[in-house]
C-alpha positions in Angstrom: 0.0 -0.1 0.1 1.3 3.2 -0.6 0.6 6.8 1.0 0.5 10.1 -0.7 0.4 13.4 1.3 0.3 16.9 0.1 1.5 20.0 1.7 2.1 23.5 0.7 -1.3 25.1 -0.1 -2.3 28.4 1.5 -3.9 31.9 0.4 -1.8 34.1 -1.9 -2.6 37.0 -4.1 -3.3 37.0 -7.7 0.4 36.8 -9.3 1.9 35.0 -6.8 3.4 31.5 -6.5 3.0 28.6 -4.1 5.2 25.4 -4.1 3.3 22.0 -3.7 4.8 18.9 -2.7 3.3 15.3 -2.3 5.0 12.7 -0.1 5.1 8.9 -1.2 5.3 6.1 1.4 4.6 2.5 2.5 5.2 -0.3 4.1 6.8 -2.0 1.2 7.9 1.1 -0.8 11.1 2.0 -3.1 11.1 5.4 -4.3 13.1 4.5 -7.2 11.4 1.5 -8.3 7.9 3.1 -7.4 8.9 6.3 -10.0 9.9 3.9 -12.6 6.7 2.4 -12.7 4.1 4.8 -11.9 2.8 8.3 -13.3 2.4 10.9 -10.8 -0.5 13.5 -11.1 -2.0 16.3 -9.6 -5.6 17.0 -10.1 -8.0 20.1 -8.5 -11.0 20.5 -7.7 -13.4 23.7 -6.8 -16.5 24.0 -5.2 -19.3 22.6 -7.5 -16.7 21.5 -10.5 -15.3 18.1 -11.3 -11.8 17.4 -10.7 -9.8 18.7 -13.1 -6.2 17.1 -14.7 -3.6 20.0 -13.9 0.1 18.4 -14.2 1.8 15.0 -14.6 5.0 13.6 -14.4 5.7 10.1 -16.1 7.7 7.3 -14.8 10.2 8.2 -17.6 10.2 12.1 -16.5 7.9 13.1 -19.7 5.9 16.0 -18.1 2.1 16.8 -19.3 0.2 20.1 -18.6 -3.5 21.1 -19.1 -4.0 24.0 -21.4 -4.9 26.1 -18.2 -1.4 26.2 -16.5 0.8 25.6 -19.4 3.7 27.9 -19.0 2.8 28.8 -15.6 3.1 25.7 -13.4 5.9 23.0 -13.6 5.6 19.5 -12.0 9.0 17.9 -10.9 10.3 14.9 -9.0 13.1 13.9 -6.3 13.0 10.3 -6.3 15.6 10.6 -3.5 13.3 12.5 -1.3 10.2 10.5 -2.4 8.4 13.9 -3.5 6.6 15.0 -6.6 6.3 19.2 -6.7 3.5 21.5 -8.3 5.7 24.9 -8.8 2.8 27.4 -9.3 4.0 30.9 -10.4 1.3 33.7 -12.2 -1.5 31.9 -9.7 -5.1 33.5 -10.9 -8.1 33.3 -8.9 -9.7 31.1 -11.0 -7.2 28.3 -9.8 -8.2 28.6 -6.4 -9.3 24.6 -5.6 -8.2 21.8 -3.5 -5.2 20.1 -5.0 -4.8 16.5 -4.8 -1.6 14.2 -5.6 -2.5 11.3 -7.6 0.1 7.9 -8.8 -1.6 5.0 -11.2 1.1 2.4 -12.7 2.1 2.5 -16.2 1.0 5.0 -19.1 0.1 8.6 -18.6 -3.2 9.6 -18.2 -5.5 12.3 -17.6 -8.6 10.6 -16.6 -8.5 10.9 -13.1 -10.8 7.7 -13.2 -7.3 5.9 -13.9 -5.5 6.9 -11.0 -5.2 4.5 -7.9 -3.6 6.3 -5.1 -4.6 9.5 -3.7 -3.4 12.0 -1.3 -6.2 14.1 1.3 -5.2 17.2 -0.7 -4.5 20.7 0.3 -6.2 23.8 -0.3 -4.9 26.7 -2.6 -6.9 30.1 -2.7 -6.0 32.9 -4.7 -7.1 36.5 -3.8 -7.8 39.1 -6.4 
């Protein structure tokens, strides 16, 4: 079993930056093997809206972004620290949401239903 724990959310003014982190762990967890076989992704859900894909990093390190955050957000990982990051710059009020980290074995997917492991989420609020 794998646990994902997010951190780094908070309140920021429009135009500001935040960095989210997602630490992976588990009783039989091996960071190198996990990241080499799993896609890590960030999703977000705003009140009254469906959960949407934000960014992801595949087992090979290839990244993907939604059109709404491309050029502003950057996803990365540190295998030694068992951690995936989401650097968010030029934040907008419409970025306000609960951000979740997720993981799945295999190929890259933007479909939240394809992911097996989820964190509890961290709130990001962007004021205008």
